[in-house]
MARBA-3410 file (N, C-alpha, C, O; in Angstrom, 1 decimal):
249
26.6,97.7,54.7,26.9,99.2,54.7,25.7,100.0,55.2,24.6,99.7,54.8 ~ 26.0,101.0,56.1,24.8,101.9,56.5,24.3,102.7,55.3,25.1,103.0,54.4 ~ 23.1,103.1,55.4,22.5,104.0,54.4,23.2,105.3,54.3,23.8,105.8,55.4 ~ 23.3,105.9,53.2,23.9,107.2,53.0,23.1,108.3,53.7,21.8,108.2,53.9 ~ 23.7,109.4,54.1,23.0,110.5,54.7,22.0,111.1,53.7,22.5,111.5,52.6
20.7,111.1,54.0,19.7,111.5,53.0,19.8,113.0,52.7,19.2,113.5,51.8 ~ 20.4,113.8,53.6,20.4,115.2,53.4,21.8,115.8,53.2,22.1,117.0,53.3 ~ 22.8,114.9,52.8,24.2,115.3,52.7,24.3,116.4,51.6,25.2,117.3,51.8 ~ 23.5,116.4,50.6,23.7,117.4,49.5,23.3,118.8,49.9,23.6,119.8,49.3 ~ 22.5,118.9,51.1,22.0,120.2,51.5,22.8,120.9,52.6,22.7,122.1,52.8
23.7,120.1,53.2,24.3,120.6,54.5,25.3,121.8,54.2,25.4,122.7,55.0 ~ 25.9,121.8,53.0,26.9,122.8,52.7,26.5,123.8,51.7,27.4,124.4,51.1 ~ 25.2,123.9,51.4,24.8,124.9,50.4,25.2,126.3,50.9,25.2,126.6,52.1 ~ 25.5,127.2,50.0,26.0,128.5,50.4,25.0,129.2,51.3,23.8,129.4,51.0 ~ 25.5,129.7,52.4,24.7,130.5,53.4,23.9,129.7,54.3,23.4,130.2,55.3
23.6,128.4,54.0,22.7,127.6,54.8,23.3,127.3,56.2,22.6,127.5,57.2 ~ 24.5,126.7,56.3,25.0,126.5,57.7,25.1,127.7,58.6,24.7,127.6,59.7 ~ 25.5,128.8,58.0,25.6,130.0,58.9,24.2,130.5,59.3,24.0,131.0,60.4 ~ 23.2,130.4,58.4,21.9,130.9,58.7,21.3,130.0,59.8,20.7,130.6,60.7 ~ 21.4,128.7,59.7,20.8,127.9,60.7,21.6,128.0,62.0,21.0,127.9,63.1
22.9,128.1,61.9,23.7,128.3,63.2,23.3,129.5,63.9,23.1,129.5,65.2 ~ 23.1,130.6,63.2,22.7,131.9,63.9,21.3,131.8,64.5,21.1,132.2,65.6 ~ 20.4,131.1,63.8,19.0,130.9,64.3,19.1,130.0,65.5,18.4,130.3,66.5 ~ 19.9,129.0,65.5,19.9,128.1,66.6,20.5,128.8,67.8,20.1,128.6,69.0 ~ 21.5,129.6,67.6,22.1,130.4,68.7,21.0,131.3,69.4,21.0,131.4,70.6
20.2,131.9,68.5,19.1,132.8,69.1,18.1,132.0,69.9,17.7,132.4,70.9 ~ 17.7,130.8,69.4,16.8,130.0,70.1,17.4,129.5,71.4,16.8,129.5,72.5 ~ 18.7,129.1,71.4,19.3,128.6,72.6,19.4,129.7,73.6,19.2,129.5,74.8 ~ 19.7,131.0,73.2,19.8,132.1,74.1,18.4,132.4,74.7,18.3,132.6,75.9 ~ 17.3,132.3,74.0,16.0,132.5,74.5,15.7,131.5,75.6,15.2,131.8,76.7
15.9,130.2,75.3,15.5,129.1,76.2,16.4,129.1,77.4,16.0,128.8,78.5 ~ 17.7,129.5,77.2,18.6,129.5,78.4,18.4,130.6,79.3,18.3,130.5,80.5 ~ 18.3,131.8,78.7,18.2,133.0,79.5,16.9,133.3,80.2,16.8,133.9,81.2 ~ 15.8,132.8,79.5,14.5,133.1,80.0,13.7,131.8,80.3,13.0,131.8,81.3 ~ 13.7,130.9,79.4,12.9,129.7,79.6,13.1,128.9,80.8,12.2,128.4,81.4
14.4,128.6,81.1,14.7,127.7,82.2,14.2,128.3,83.5,14.0,127.5,84.4 ~ 14.1,129.6,83.6,13.6,130.1,84.9,12.1,130.3,85.0,11.5,130.4,86.0 ~ 11.5,130.2,83.8,10.0,130.6,83.8,9.1,129.5,83.2,7.9,129.7,83.1 ~ 9.7,128.5,82.7,8.9,127.5,82.0,8.0,126.7,82.9,8.3,126.3,84.0 ~ 6.7,126.6,82.4,5.7,125.9,83.1,4.9,125.1,82.0,5.0,125.4,80.9
4.1,124.1,82.4,3.3,123.4,81.5,2.3,124.4,80.8,2.0,124.3,79.6 ~ 1.9,125.4,81.5,1.0,126.4,80.9,1.7,127.2,79.8,1.1,127.6,78.8 ~ 3.0,127.4,79.9,3.7,128.1,78.9,3.8,127.3,77.6,3.6,127.8,76.5 ~ 4.1,126.0,77.8,4.0,125.1,76.6,2.7,125.1,76.0,2.5,125.1,74.8 ~ 1.6,125.0,76.8,0.3,125.0,76.3,-0.1,126.2,75.5,-0.7,126.2,74.5
0.4,127.4,76.0,0.2,128.6,75.3,0.9,128.6,73.9,0.4,129.1,72.9 ~ 2.2,128.1,73.9,2.9,128.0,72.7,2.2,127.1,71.7,2.1,127.5,70.5 ~ 1.7,126.0,72.1,0.9,125.1,71.2,-0.3,125.8,70.7,-0.7,125.6,69.5 ~ -1.0,126.5,71.6,-2.2,127.2,71.1,-1.9,128.3,70.1,-2.6,128.4,69.1 ~ -0.9,129.1,70.3,-0.5,130.1,69.3,-0.1,129.4,68.0,-0.5,129.9,67.0
0.6,128.3,68.1,0.9,127.6,66.9,-0.3,127.0,66.2,-0.3,127.1,64.9 ~ -1.3,126.5,66.9,-2.5,126.0,66.3,-3.2,127.1,65.6,-3.7,126.9,64.4 ~ -3.3,128.3,66.2,-4.0,129.4,65.6,-3.3,129.8,64.3,-3.9,130.0,63.2 ~ -1.9,130.0,64.4,-1.2,130.4,63.2,-1.3,129.4,62.1,-1.5,129.8,60.9 ~ -1.2,128.1,62.4,-1.3,127.1,61.4,-2.6,127.1,60.7,-2.8,126.9,59.5
-3.7,127.3,61.5,-5.0,127.3,61.0,-5.2,128.5,60.0,-5.9,128.3,59.0 ~ -4.7,129.6,60.4,-4.8,130.8,59.5,-4.1,130.5,58.2,-4.6,130.9,57.1 ~ -3.0,129.9,58.2,-2.2,129.6,57.0,-3.0,128.6,56.2,-2.8,128.5,55.0 ~ -3.9,127.8,56.8,-4.7,126.8,56.1,-6.0,127.4,55.6,-6.8,126.7,55.0 ~ -6.3,128.6,56.0,-7.5,129.3,55.5,-8.5,129.7,56.6,-9.6,130.2,56.2
-8.2,129.5,57.8,-9.1,129.9,58.9,-9.2,131.4,59.0,-8.2,132.1,58.7 ~ -10.3,131.9,59.4,-10.5,133.3,59.7,-10.7,133.6,61.1,-11.0,134.7,61.5 ~ -10.4,132.6,62.0,-10.6,132.8,63.4,-9.5,133.6,64.1,-8.3,133.4,63.7 ~ -9.8,134.4,65.0,-8.7,135.1,65.8,-8.2,134.3,66.9,-8.8,133.3,67.3 ~ -7.1,134.7,67.5,-6.4,133.9,68.5,-7.4,133.9,69.8,-7.5,132.8,70.4
-8.0,134.9,70.1,-8.9,134.9,71.3,-10.1,134.0,71.0,-10.5,133.3,72.0 ~ -10.6,133.9,69.8,-11.7,132.9,69.5,-11.2,131.5,69.7,-11.9,130.6,70.2 ~ -10.0,131.2,69.2,-9.4,129.9,69.3,-9.2,129.5,70.8,-9.5,128.4,71.2 ~ -8.7,130.5,71.5,-8.4,130.3,73.0,-9.7,130.0,73.7,-9.7,129.2,74.6 ~ -10.8,130.6,73.3,-12.1,130.4,73.9,-12.8,129.1,73.4,-14.0,128.8,73.8
-12.2,128.4,72.4,-12.9,127.3,71.8,-14.0,127.6,70.9,-14.9,126.8,70.6 ~ -13.9,128.8,70.3,-15.0,129.3,69.4,-14.5,129.5,68.0,-15.1,130.2,67.2 ~ -13.4,128.9,67.6,-12.9,129.0,66.3,-13.6,128.2,65.3,-14.5,127.4,65.6 ~ -13.3,128.5,64.0,-14.0,127.8,62.9,-13.5,126.4,62.8,-12.7,125.9,63.6 ~ -14.0,125.6,61.8,-13.7,124.2,61.7,-12.2,124.0,61.5,-11.6,123.0,62.1
-11.6,124.8,60.7,-10.1,124.6,60.5,-9.4,124.9,61.8,-8.4,124.1,62.1 ~ -9.8,125.9,62.5,-9.1,126.1,63.8,-9.3,124.9,64.7,-8.4,124.5,65.5 ~ -10.5,124.4,64.7,-10.7,123.2,65.6,-9.8,122.0,65.2,-9.3,121.3,66.0 ~ -9.6,121.8,63.9,-8.7,120.8,63.4,-7.3,121.0,63.9,-6.7,120.1,64.4 ~ -6.9,122.3,63.8,-5.5,122.6,64.2,-5.3,122.4,65.7,-4.3,122.0,66.2
-6.3,122.8,66.5,-6.2,122.6,68.0,-6.2,121.1,68.3,-5.4,120.7,69.2 ~ -7.0,120.3,67.6,-6.9,118.9,67.9,-5.5,118.3,67.6,-5.0,117.5,68.4 ~ -4.9,118.8,66.5,-3.5,118.4,66.3,-2.6,118.8,67.4,-1.8,118.0,67.9 ~ -2.7,120.0,67.8,-1.8,120.5,68.8,-1.9,119.8,70.1,-1.0,119.6,70.9 ~ -3.2,119.4,70.4,-3.5,118.8,71.7,-2.8,117.4,71.8,-2.3,117.0,72.8
-2.7,116.7,70.6,-2.1,115.4,70.6,-0.7,115.3,70.2,-0.1,114.3,70.1 ~ -0.1,116.5,69.9,1.2,116.5,69.3,2.3,116.0,70.1,3.0,115.1,69.7 ~ 2.5,116.5,71.3,3.7,116.1,72.1,3.7,114.6,72.5,4.8,114.1,72.8 ~ 2.6,114.0,72.6,2.5,112.6,72.9,3.2,111.7,71.8,3.6,110.6,72.1 ~ 3.4,112.3,70.6,4.0,111.6,69.5,5.5,111.7,69.5,6.1,111.0,68.7
6.1,112.6,70.3,7.5,112.8,70.2,8.3,111.5,70.4,9.2,111.3,69.6 ~ 8.0,110.6,71.3,8.8,109.4,71.5,8.8,108.5,70.3,9.7,107.7,70.1 ~ 7.7,108.6,69.5,7.5,107.6,68.4,8.1,108.2,67.1,8.3,107.4,66.1 ~ 8.4,109.4,67.0,8.8,110.1,65.7,10.0,109.4,65.1,9.9,109.1,63.9 ~ 11.0,109.1,65.8,12.2,108.6,65.2,12.1,107.1,64.9,12.7,106.7,63.9
11.4,106.4,65.7,11.3,104.9,65.5,10.2,104.5,64.6,10.3,103.4,64.0 ~ 9.1,105.2,64.5,8.0,104.9,63.6,7.4,106.1,63.0,6.2,106.4,63.3 ~ 8.1,106.8,62.2,7.6,108.1,61.6,6.4,107.9,60.8,5.6,108.8,60.8 ~ 6.2,106.9,60.0,5.0,106.7,59.2,3.8,106.6,60.1,2.7,107.1,59.8 ~ 3.9,106.0,61.2,2.8,105.9,62.2,2.5,107.3,62.7,1.3,107.7,62.8
3.5,108.1,63.0,3.2,109.5,63.5,2.5,110.3,62.4,1.6,111.1,62.7 ~ 3.0,110.2,61.2,2.4,111.0,60.1,0.9,110.6,59.9,0.1,111.5,59.7 ~ 0.6,109.3,60.0,-0.7,108.9,59.8,-1.6,109.4,61.0,-2.7,109.8,60.8 ~ -1.0,109.4,62.2,-1.8,109.8,63.4,-2.1,111.3,63.3,-3.2,111.7,63.6 ~ -1.1,112.1,62.8,-1.3,113.5,62.7,-2.4,113.8,61.7,-3.3,114.7,61.9
-2.4,113.1,60.6,-3.5,113.3,59.6,-4.8,112.9,60.2,-5.9,113.5,59.9 ~ -4.9,111.8,61.0,-6.1,111.4,61.6,-6.6,112.4,62.6,-7.8,112.7,62.6 ~ -5.7,113.0,63.3,-6.2,114.1,64.3,-6.7,115.3,63.5,-7.7,115.9,63.9 ~ -6.0,115.7,62.4,-6.4,116.8,61.6,-7.8,116.6,60.9,-8.6,117.5,60.8 ~ -8.0,115.4,60.4,-9.1,115.2,59.5,-10.3,114.5,60.2,-11.3,114.1,59.5
-10.2,114.3,61.5,-11.3,113.6,62.2,-12.6,114.2,61.9,-12.9,115.4,62.1 ~ -13.5,113.3,61.4,-14.9,113.8,61.1,-15.1,114.4,59.8,-16.3,114.7,59.4 ~ -14.1,114.6,59.0,-14.2,115.3,57.7,-14.0,114.4,56.5,-14.2,114.8,55.4 ~ -13.4,113.2,56.8,-13.1,112.3,55.7,-13.7,110.9,56.0,-13.9,110.6,57.2 ~ -14.0,110.1,55.0,-14.4,108.7,55.3,-13.3,108.0,56.0,-12.1,108.3,55.8
-13.7,107.0,56.8,-12.7,106.3,57.6,-11.6,105.7,56.8,-10.4,105.6,57.3 ~ -11.9,105.2,55.6,-10.9,104.6,54.8,-9.9,105.5,54.2,-8.9,105.1,53.5 ~ -10.0,106.8,54.3,-9.1,107.8,53.8,-8.3,108.5,54.9,-7.3,109.2,54.6 ~ -8.7,108.3,56.1,-8.0,109.0,57.2,-6.7,108.4,57.5,-6.6,107.1,57.7 ~ -5.6,109.2,57.5,-4.3,108.7,57.8,-3.6,107.9,56.6,-2.6,107.3,56.8
-4.3,107.9,55.5,-3.8,107.1,54.3,-3.3,108.0,53.2,-3.9,109.1,53.0 ~ -2.3,107.7,52.5,-1.8,108.5,51.3,-2.9,108.5,50.2,-3.7,107.5,50.1 ~ -2.8,109.5,49.3,-3.7,109.6,48.2,-3.6,108.5,47.2,-4.6,108.0,46.7 ~ -2.3,108.1,47.0,-2.1,107.1,45.9,-0.7,106.5,46.1,0.0,106.8,47.1 ~ -0.2,105.7,45.2,1.0,105.0,45.3,2.2,106.0,45.3,3.2,105.8,46.1
2.1,107.0,44.5,3.2,108.0,44.4,3.3,108.8,45.8,4.3,109.0,46.3 ~ 2.1,109.1,46.3,2.1,109.8,47.6,2.7,108.9,48.7,3.4,109.3,49.6 ~ 2.4,107.6,48.7,2.9,106.7,49.6,4.4,106.6,49.6,5.1,106.5,50.6 ~ 5.0,106.7,48.4,6.4,106.7,48.2,7.0,108.0,48.8,8.1,107.9,49.4 ~ 6.4,109.1,48.6,6.8,110.4,49.1,6.8,110.3,50.7,7.8,110.8,51.3
5.8,109.7,51.2,5.8,109.6,52.7,6.9,108.7,53.2,7.5,109.0,54.2 ~ 7.2,107.7,52.4,8.4,106.8,52.9,9.7,107.6,52.8,10.5,107.4,53.6 ~ 9.8,108.5,51.8,11.0,109.3,51.7,11.1,110.2,52.9,12.2,110.4,53.5 ~ 10.0,110.8,53.3,10.0,111.7,54.5,10.3,110.9,55.7,11.1,111.4,56.6 ~ 9.7,109.7,55.8,10.0,108.9,57.0,11.5,108.5,57.1,12.0,108.4,58.2
12.1,108.3,56.0,13.5,108.0,56.0,14.4,109.1,56.6,15.3,108.9,57.3 ~ 14.0,110.4,56.3,14.6,111.5,56.8,14.4,111.6,58.3,15.3,111.9,59.1 ~ 13.1,111.4,58.7,12.8,111.5,60.1,13.5,110.4,60.9,13.8,110.6,62.1 ~ 13.7,109.3,60.3,14.3,108.1,61.1,15.8,108.2,61.1,16.4,107.5,61.9 ~ 16.4,109.1,60.3,17.9,109.2,60.3,18.4,109.8,61.5,18.1,111.0,61.8
19.1,109.1,62.4,19.6,109.7,63.6,20.6,110.9,63.4,21.2,110.9,62.4 ~ 20.7,111.7,64.4,21.6,112.8,64.3,23.1,112.4,64.5,24.0,113.2,64.1 ~ 23.3,111.2,64.9,24.6,110.6,65.1,24.6,109.2,64.5,23.5,108.6,64.6 ~ 25.7,108.8,63.9,25.7,107.4,63.3,25.4,106.3,64.3,25.7,106.5,65.5 ~ 24.7,105.3,63.9,24.5,104.1,64.7,24.6,102.9,63.8,24.7,103.0,62.6
24.5,101.7,64.4,24.6,100.5,63.7,23.5,100.4,62.6,22.3,100.5,62.9 ~ 23.9,100.2,61.4,23.0,100.1,60.3,22.5,101.4,59.7,21.7,101.4,58.7 ~ 22.9,102.5,60.2,22.5,103.8,59.7,23.6,104.8,59.8,24.3,104.9,60.9 ~ 23.8,105.5,58.7,24.8,106.6,58.8,24.4,107.8,59.5,25.2,108.7,59.8 ~ 23.1,107.9,59.7,22.5,109.1,60.3,22.6,110.3,59.4,22.7,110.1,58.1
22.5,111.5,59.9,22.6,112.7,59.1,23.4,113.7,59.8,23.2,113.9,61.0 ~ 24.2,114.4,59.1,25.0,115.5,59.6,24.2,116.8,59.6,24.7,117.8,60.1 ~ 23.0,116.8,59.1,22.2,118.0,59.0,21.7,118.5,60.3,21.4,117.6,61.2 ~ 21.8,119.8,60.6,21.3,120.2,61.9,19.8,120.0,62.0,19.1,119.9,60.9 ~ 19.2,120.0,63.2,17.8,119.7,63.4,16.9,120.7,62.7,15.9,120.3,62.2
17.3,121.9,62.7,16.5,122.9,62.0,16.4,122.7,60.5,15.3,122.9,59.9 ~ 17.4,122.2,59.9,17.4,121.9,58.5,16.5,120.6,58.2,15.7,120.6,57.3 ~ 16.6,119.6,59.1,15.7,118.5,59.0,14.2,118.9,59.1,13.4,118.5,58.3 ~ 13.9,119.8,60.1,12.6,120.2,60.2,12.1,121.0,59.0,10.9,120.8,58.6 ~ 12.9,121.8,58.4,12.5,122.6,57.2,12.3,121.7,56.0,11.3,121.9,55.3
13.1,120.7,55.9,13.0,119.8,54.7,11.7,119.0,54.8,10.9,118.8,53.8 ~ 11.4,118.4,56.0,10.2,117.6,56.1,8.9,118.4,55.9,7.9,118.0,55.4 ~ 9.0,119.7,56.4,7.9,120.6,56.2,7.7,120.9,54.7,6.6,120.7,54.2 ~ 8.8,121.2,54.0,8.6,121.5,52.6,8.1,120.3,51.8,7.3,120.5,50.9 ~ 8.6,119.1,52.1,8.2,117.9,51.4,6.7,117.7,51.6,6.0,117.4,50.6
6.2,117.7,52.9,4.8,117.4,53.1,3.9,118.4,52.6,2.8,118.1,52.1 ~ 4.3,119.7,52.7,3.4,120.8,52.3,3.3,120.8,50.7,2.2,121.1,50.2 ~ 4.3,120.5,50.0,4.3,120.6,48.6,3.9,119.3,47.9,3.2,119.3,46.9 ~ 4.2,118.1,48.5,3.8,116.9,47.9,2.3,116.6,48.2,1.7,115.8,47.4 ~ 1.8,117.1,49.3,0.4,116.9,49.6,0.0,115.5,49.6,-0.9,115.1,48.8
0.7,114.6,50.3,0.5,113.2,50.2,-0.9,112.7,50.7,-1.3,111.6,50.4 ~ -1.5,113.4,51.6,-2.8,113.0,52.2,-3.9,113.7,51.4,-3.7,114.6,50.7 ~ -5.1,113.1,51.6,-6.3,113.7,50.9,-6.7,115.1,51.3,-7.4,115.8,50.6 ~ -6.2,115.5,52.5,-6.6,116.8,53.0,-5.6,117.2,54.1,-4.8,116.4,54.5 ~ -5.7,118.5,54.6,-5.0,118.9,55.8,-3.5,118.8,55.7,-2.8,118.6,56.8
-2.9,118.8,54.6,-1.4,118.6,54.4,-0.6,119.7,55.1,0.4,119.4,55.7 ~ -1.1,120.9,55.0,-0.4,122.0,55.6,-0.3,121.9,57.1,0.7,122.1,57.7 ~ -1.5,121.5,57.7,-1.5,121.3,59.2,-0.5,120.2,59.6,0.2,120.4,60.6 ~ -0.5,119.1,58.8,0.4,118.0,59.2,1.9,118.5,59.0,2.7,118.2,59.8 ~ 2.2,119.2,57.9,3.5,119.6,57.7,4.1,120.5,58.8,5.2,120.3,59.2
3.3,121.4,59.2,3.7,122.4,60.3,3.8,121.7,61.6,4.7,122.0,62.4 ~ 2.9,120.7,61.8,3.0,119.9,63.1,4.3,119.1,63.1,4.9,119.0,64.2 ~ 4.6,118.4,62.0,5.8,117.6,62.0,7.1,118.5,62.2,8.0,118.1,62.9 ~ 7.1,119.7,61.6,8.2,120.6,61.8,8.4,120.8,63.3,9.5,120.8,63.8 ~ 7.3,121.2,64.0,7.4,121.4,65.5,7.9,120.2,66.2,8.8,120.2,67.1
7.4,119.0,65.8,7.8,117.8,66.5,9.3,117.5,66.3,10.0,117.1,67.3 ~ 9.8,117.8,65.2,11.3,117.6,64.9,12.1,118.5,65.9,13.1,118.1,66.5 ~ 11.7,119.7,66.1,12.4,120.6,67.0,12.4,120.1,68.4,13.4,120.3,69.1 ~ 11.3,119.5,68.8,11.2,118.9,70.2,12.0,117.6,70.2,12.9,117.5,71.1 ~ 11.8,116.7,69.3,12.4,115.4,69.4,13.9,115.5,69.2,14.7,114.6,69.7
14.4,116.5,68.4,15.9,116.5,68.2,16.6,117.5,69.1,17.7,117.9,68.9 ~ 15.9,118.0,70.2,16.5,118.7,71.2,16.7,120.2,71.0,17.3,120.9,71.9 ~ 16.1,120.7,70.0,16.2,122.2,69.8,15.4,122.9,70.8,15.8,123.9,71.3 ~ 14.2,122.4,71.0,13.2,123.0,71.9,12.4,122.0,72.6,11.2,121.7,72.3 ~ 13.0,121.4,73.6,12.4,120.2,74.2,11.1,120.4,74.9,10.3,119.5,74.9
10.8,121.7,75.3,9.5,121.9,76.0,8.6,122.7,75.0,7.5,123.1,75.5 ~ 8.9,122.7,73.7,8.0,123.3,72.7,7.6,124.7,73.0,6.4,124.9,73.1 ~ 8.5,125.6,73.2,8.2,127.0,73.6,8.3,127.9,72.4,7.8,129.0,72.4 ~ 9.0,127.5,71.4,9.1,128.3,70.1,7.8,128.1,69.3,7.3,127.0,69.4 ~ 7.4,129.1,68.6,6.2,128.9,67.8,6.5,129.1,66.3,6.3,130.1,65.7
7.0,128.0,65.7,7.4,128.1,64.3,6.3,128.5,63.4,6.5,129.1,62.3 ~ 5.1,128.0,63.7,3.9,128.3,62.9,3.7,129.8,62.8,3.3,130.4,61.7 ~ 3.8,130.5,63.9,3.7,131.9,64.0,4.8,132.6,63.2,4.5,133.7,62.6 ~ 5.9,132.0,63.1,7.0,132.6,62.3,6.6,132.6,60.8,6.8,133.5,60.1 ~ 6.0,131.5,60.4,5.6,131.4,59.0,4.5,132.4,58.7,4.4,133.0,57.7
3.6,132.5,59.7,2.4,133.4,59.5,2.9,134.9,59.4,2.5,135.7,58.6 ~ 3.9,135.2,60.2,4.5,136.6,60.2,5.1,136.9,58.9,5.2,138.0,58.4 ~ 5.6,135.8,58.2,6.3,136.0,56.9,5.5,135.3,55.8,6.1,134.8,54.9 ~ 4.2,135.4,55.9,3.3,134.7,55.0,3.6,134.8,53.5,3.7,133.8,52.8 ~ 3.9,136.0,53.0,4.2,136.1,51.6,5.4,135.3,51.2,5.4,134.6,50.2
6.4,135.4,52.0,7.7,134.7,51.7,7.5,133.2,51.9,8.0,132.4,51.2 ~ 6.7,132.8,52.9,6.4,131.4,53.2,5.7,130.8,51.9,6.2,129.7,51.5 ~ 4.7,131.4,51.4,4.0,130.9,50.3,4.8,130.9,49.0,4.8,129.9,48.2 ~ 5.6,131.9,48.8,6.4,132.0,47.6,7.5,131.0,47.6,7.9,130.4,46.6 ~ 8.1,130.8,48.8,9.2,129.9,48.9,8.7,128.4,48.8,9.5,127.5,48.3
7.5,128.2,49.3,7.0,126.8,49.1,6.7,126.5,47.6,7.0,125.4,47.1 ~ 6.3,127.6,46.9,6.1,127.4,45.5,7.4,127.1,44.8,7.5,126.2,43.9 ~ 8.4,127.8,45.2,9.8,127.5,44.6,10.3,126.1,45.0,10.9,125.4,44.1 ~ 10.0,125.7,46.2,10.4,124.3,46.6,9.7,123.3,45.8,10.3,122.3,45.4 ~ 8.4,123.6,45.5,7.6,122.6,44.7,8.2,122.3,43.3,7.9,121.3,42.7
8.9,123.2,42.8,9.5,123.0,41.4,10.5,121.9,41.4,10.8,121.3,40.4 ~ 11.1,121.6,42.6,12.1,120.6,42.7,13.5,121.0,42.3,14.4,120.1,42.3 ~ 13.7,122.2,41.9,15.0,122.6,41.5,15.9,123.0,42.6,15.4,123.3,43.7 ~ 17.2,122.9,42.4,18.2,123.3,43.5,18.0,124.7,44.0,18.1,125.0,45.2 ~ 17.7,125.6,43.1,17.5,127.0,43.5,16.3,127.2,44.5,16.4,127.9,45.5
15.3,126.5,44.2,14.1,126.5,45.0,14.3,125.9,46.4,13.9,126.5,47.4 ~ 15.0,124.8,46.5,15.4,124.2,47.7,16.3,125.1,48.5,16.1,125.3,49.7 ~ 17.3,125.7,47.9,18.2,126.6,48.5,17.4,127.8,49.1,17.6,128.2,50.3 ~ 16.5,128.4,48.3,15.8,129.6,48.8,14.9,129.2,50.0,14.7,129.9,51.0 ~ 14.3,128.0,50.0,13.4,127.5,51.1,14.2,127.4,52.4,13.7,127.8,53.4
15.4,126.9,52.3,16.2,126.7,53.5,16.6,128.0,54.1,16.6,128.2,55.3 ~ 17.1,128.9,53.2,17.4,130.3,53.8,16.2,130.9,54.4,16.3,131.5,55.5 ~ 15.1,130.8,53.7,13.8,131.4,54.3,13.5,130.7,55.6,13.2,131.4,56.6 ~ 13.6,129.4,55.7,13.2,128.7,56.9,14.0,129.1,58.1,13.5,129.2,59.2 ~ 15.3,129.4,57.9,16.1,129.9,59.1,15.5,131.2,59.6,15.5,131.4,60.8
15.1,132.1,58.7,14.5,133.3,59.1,13.2,133.1,59.8,12.8,133.7,60.8 ~ 12.4,132.1,59.3,11.1,131.9,59.9,11.2,131.3,61.3,10.5,131.6,62.2 ~ 12.2,130.4,61.5,12.4,129.9,62.8,12.8,131.0,63.8,12.4,130.9,65.0 ~ 13.6,131.9,63.4,14.0,133.0,64.2,12.7,133.8,64.6,12.6,134.3,65.7 ~ 11.8,134.0,63.6,10.6,134.7,63.9,9.7,133.9,64.8,9.0,134.5,65.7
9.8,132.6,64.7,9.0,131.7,65.7,9.5,131.9,67.1,8.7,131.8,68.0 ~ 10.8,132.1,67.3,11.4,132.3,68.6,10.8,133.6,69.2,10.5,133.7,70.4 ~ 10.8,134.6,68.3,10.2,135.9,68.8,8.8,135.8,69.2,8.3,136.6,70.0 ~ 8.0,134.9,68.6,6.6,134.7,68.9,6.4,133.8,70.2,5.2,133.6,70.5 ~ 7.4,133.3,70.8,7.3,132.5,71.9,6.6,133.2,73.1,6.8,134.4,73.3
5.8,132.5,73.9,5.2,133.2,75.1,6.3,133.6,76.1,6.0,134.4,77.0 ~ 7.5,133.1,75.9,8.6,133.6,76.8,8.9,135.1,76.6,9.5,135.7,77.4 ~ 8.5,135.5,75.4,8.8,137.0,75.0,7.7,137.9,75.6,7.8,139.1,75.6 ~ 6.6,137.3,76.1,5.5,138.1,76.6,5.8,138.7,77.9,4.9,139.4,78.5
END
């Protein structure tokens, strides 16, 4: 028997399908109406840079976007840029070897700041189990296949859940926020929402920072109400991330 859909309980929560559908429609319109005519590698690079800056600020950086662009950001900003530089090369591996991708992202983020035996490794046995749970979500295909039921959850919901899990479980010794936001972006690329990575979800979270932080705290409680609130918030944040795309410039 194939495995059960790991996100089945979330797909039909009140307001969640309509919130994510509306956000996806907005992203599709942005990419269709403007992106297809104007997309260049430079546009993707600018989106990744803006995302690195926003993620770094959420992690505690005080560097401005112009400083990051000039390579003059603080240590946290440098960590975030390193992650963004290596991010898209991991897209083909995400579905088939998600634990490898998670470890690689942590290695990129923590390079030079942790002993080698802690880089890319979970903090403890409980953290390793949480990472396996996240990996199971990432490995669940969007359509059923032999040996797997897949998941009926939309890609935006998958991205929101893995972000919430990694950010709140903090399975690595450091840099968990950077990793969580990077995986969220990877899911949007790998699952076809934003194949050229032009949306800036990290900037959406930064624009809504009080809500971002409060909803992560609610998610961390593990209760259904907290999960529900996080998903409704995430749909709004993804819409804000579309507004932050360099295609809007």
